[in-house]
C-alpha positions, 0 to 999 in steps of 0.5 A: 103704403108700404112705405107708410107702413114701414115708417112706424115698424120700430124692429121686428123678430122672427124666430121660435115659431113666433113673428114680434112687432115693436112698433114706433108710438110717435111716428104711429100716434102722428099718422092716426091723427091721436093724442100721445097719451091716447095711444096704449104701449101694450099696441106696440108689441105685437106677437103672432104665431108662425110655422114656416114652410118649405114651397119648393126652392123658397120658405114660406111663413104661416101666421094668424088664421088661414083662409084657403087660397087656392093654388092658380098654377096648381089649379090650371094644370089641373084643368089642362090634365082632365082637360087633355085627358078627355081630347085622348079619350077622343084620339087625339095624340100628345102631339096635337094636344101639344101644338093644340094649346101652343105647349111641348109635349114634354109639358103634357106628359108631364101635366096628365097625370095629375087627372088621376090625382086622388079624389081627396087630394084633388078637392084640396087642391080645387078649394085651396086648401092644400098643404103650402108645400104642394105646389105643381113642381112637387106634384110633376117631380113625383112619381106618383104611385097610381094607388090613391091612397098610395098618392096621399099618404107620399103626399103627406096626406095626414097634413092635408085639411079636410075640403 
């Protein structure tokens, strides 16, 4: 499928908040089984606004309408944090939690603070509407204050959509 699509792309540019793609008419007409005159030339130039966001070490291009996309890694870490806190409230030690989950104690201690994220931040994570740059790596590498408002400011709450 990707090889087939690549055949119809003549050129593309990325910059100044725009993604522009020019399609090649001949392969497209053949692929769609159309007559050459059936394809209007304006359909060959596609231009969409984009936003480029840093996501850890990578860059992510955001184009078109955004749909909630839950981050599976972040969701699992949030679930683990709550489960592990529950176990610890019952008297289980960090070492026992780590042994039971077959992971390091260090990992457990990095994930536990997620259970204390503000409810608004947890809700956007659960709904998949968190900013693209809010990753598990960002959360575990940030010293999070206990105050929920301070957490939200630190993590750029104005950019957080309402869940």
